[in-house]
Backbone bond lengths (Angstrom), bond angles and torsions (degrees), N, CA, C in turn:
res aa  C-N    CA-C-N  psi(-1)  N-CA   C-N-CA  omega(-1)  CA-C   N-CA-C  phi
1 M - - - 1.481 - - 1.534 108.15 -
2 K 1.282 121.33 -27.65 1.450 123.00 -179.97 1.522 108.41 -65.66
3 T 1.320 116.25 -39.70 1.451 118.63 -175.71 1.555 111.07 -65.86
4 I 1.371 114.93 -37.76 1.484 117.41 176.28 1.466 111.03 -66.15
5 S 1.334 116.47 -38.82 1.441 117.60 178.76 1.521 113.41 -63.21
6 K 1.283 116.30 -38.19 1.523 122.20 -179.28 1.572 106.28 -68.24
7 I 1.296 118.08 -39.82 1.472 121.07 179.30 1.491 109.27 -61.98
8 L 1.337 118.76 -47.37 1.421 124.15 -178.16 1.493 111.60 -61.81
9 V 1.305 117.86 -39.81 1.457 124.50 179.68 1.522 107.35 -65.47
10 A 1.337 117.27 -46.10 1.432 120.60 179.90 1.525 111.22 -61.70
11 V 1.264 119.51 -44.71 1.435 123.40 179.18 1.519 110.61 -64.60
12 A 1.306 117.50 -43.04 1.500 121.61 -178.88 1.532 109.75 -60.75
13 T 1.316 119.28 -32.98 1.452 120.39 -179.00 1.571 112.47 -74.07
14 L 1.301 116.08 -13.20 1.505 120.45 176.46 1.554 112.03 -70.81
15 F 1.309 116.89 -26.40 1.448 119.23 -174.48 1.512 112.11 -80.56
16 V 1.290 115.87 143.68 1.482 122.07 179.84 1.518 110.44 -84.39
17 S 1.245 120.23 137.59 1.448 124.49 -178.90 1.551 108.27 -65.63
18 S 1.281 113.24 136.60 1.497 119.46 -174.61 1.581 108.05 -62.48
19 A 1.315 117.34 -22.58 1.446 119.74 -178.46 1.549 111.36 -70.85
20 L 1.350 116.98 -17.96 1.401 119.44 -178.15 1.548 113.57 -96.12
21 V 1.331 115.56 -1.64 1.456 121.94 -177.36 1.497 110.86 -106.61
22 P 1.345 119.61 121.23 1.429 123.42 178.66 1.573 109.70 -52.90
23 A 1.296 117.19 141.21 1.459 122.83 -176.11 1.543 114.68 -53.81
24 A 1.297 118.24 -41.09 1.455 124.27 -178.00 1.582 108.40 -65.19
25 I 1.280 115.38 -40.81 1.482 118.53 177.91 1.523 113.46 -67.62
26 A 1.313 113.79 -46.33 1.469 119.20 176.67 1.505 112.98 -57.16
27 E 1.346 114.90 -41.73 1.486 120.95 179.83 1.595 109.38 -64.74
28 Y 1.332 113.66 -44.96 1.435 119.45 -179.55 1.517 111.06 -57.05
29 V 1.283 116.46 -48.05 1.488 123.48 -177.69 1.558 106.35 -65.62
30 R 1.271 118.62 -46.56 1.492 121.70 -177.87 1.558 109.79 -57.32
31 T 1.328 116.52 -45.35 1.437 125.19 -175.42 1.552 112.48 -73.62
32 N 1.348 116.17 -43.40 1.430 117.75 -170.77 1.535 114.20 -102.87
33 F 1.303 117.22 -10.42 1.437 121.46 178.28 1.511 109.58 -138.60
34 P 1.416 114.34 65.09 1.448 116.88 -177.88 1.576 113.90 -61.89
35 G 1.268 114.10 137.05 1.479 119.16 -178.27 1.482 114.92 87.11
36 Q 1.366 117.37 -8.31 1.451 119.32 175.31 1.504 111.62 -90.39
37 V 1.301 116.88 157.88 1.502 122.91 177.84 1.514 108.04 -127.85
38 I 1.282 116.22 152.73 1.436 124.11 178.08 1.535 108.13 -84.02
39 V 1.304 115.72 122.77 1.507 117.29 179.98 1.546 111.63 -106.28
40 M 1.339 116.76 -9.81 1.458 120.18 177.78 1.527 109.04 -158.72
41 I 1.307 112.87 142.99 1.479 119.25 174.50 1.500 107.45 -143.46
42 D 1.329 114.19 128.44 1.537 121.67 178.47 1.498 108.17 -118.91
43 K 1.307 116.08 139.91 1.455 122.10 169.82 1.505 106.55 -87.07
44 E 1.274 114.31 124.87 1.500 122.75 -178.80 1.551 107.94 -118.49
45 P 1.360 117.30 164.34 1.464 118.02 178.25 1.532 114.10 -60.94
46 Y 1.296 118.79 -28.78 1.503 121.50 178.18 1.507 113.11 -87.89
47 G 1.348 117.84 -14.24 1.478 121.57 -179.42 1.532 110.20 154.13
48 F 1.357 116.53 -113.91 1.383 121.41 -174.00 1.579 112.93 -137.65
49 E 1.298 114.30 144.33 1.492 120.92 172.19 1.535 106.41 -113.14
50 V 1.327 117.20 130.70 1.431 123.45 -176.61 1.518 108.47 -124.87
51 E 1.293 117.36 133.16 1.487 119.03 171.60 1.521 109.92 -112.76
52 L 1.272 114.54 135.72 1.489 122.48 -179.98 1.510 110.45 -94.58
53 L 1.318 117.55 161.21 1.436 121.43 176.24 1.519 113.69 -55.31
54 N 1.319 116.74 -33.10 1.479 122.30 -179.99 1.543 113.64 -76.12
55 G 1.324 117.54 -0.87 1.424 123.51 176.77 1.493 114.83 93.92
56 L 1.338 120.03 -7.10 1.501 122.11 177.21 1.550 107.53 -68.96
57 E 1.354 111.40 141.93 1.468 119.20 171.92 1.543 108.13 -110.53
58 L 1.293 114.96 128.56 1.450 122.94 178.89 1.482 109.07 -114.04
59 K 1.361 113.15 134.40 1.451 118.29 -179.66 1.540 108.44 -113.53
60 F 1.332 116.63 127.42 1.435 123.64 -178.22 1.572 111.12 -118.56
61 N 1.343 115.45 148.09 1.463 116.47 173.68 1.498 111.71 -77.46
62 K 1.273 121.53 -178.21 1.474 124.63 -177.41 1.479 113.96 -64.51
63 D 1.367 117.43 -21.20 1.473 124.14 178.62 1.562 110.80 -89.31
64 G 1.371 116.14 -0.76 1.471 117.48 -179.12 1.508 116.37 85.65
65 N 1.364 115.54 11.69 1.463 119.01 179.53 1.501 109.03 -91.55
66 L 1.328 117.01 137.70 1.465 121.99 -176.28 1.539 109.54 -64.12
67 I 1.301 115.08 132.88 1.454 123.28 175.20 1.554 109.46 -99.29
68 R 1.318 116.98 -49.11 1.449 120.93 179.04 1.535 110.65 -165.91
69 V 1.342 113.25 168.22 1.458 124.18 -179.78 1.501 106.79 -124.39
70 D 1.338 117.70 125.51 1.473 124.95 175.26 1.567 109.24 -115.51
71 D 1.359 111.70 137.78 1.458 113.86 178.93 1.464 112.15 -109.07
């Protein structure tokens, strides 16, 4: 049981806190990728780069509008 607990803790730390994700981006992911979670978000000069648990990378402008999806 300890091994399972350690794995769950390790996986839980991969997810990005919702407080760090702009509302428009969080809503886009919730609506268009149900069941997915954001595991990484980077602030870039053009806006934001977000990686989902499934490996997709989403690029958003500064206003939180999707620019493109990379797989």
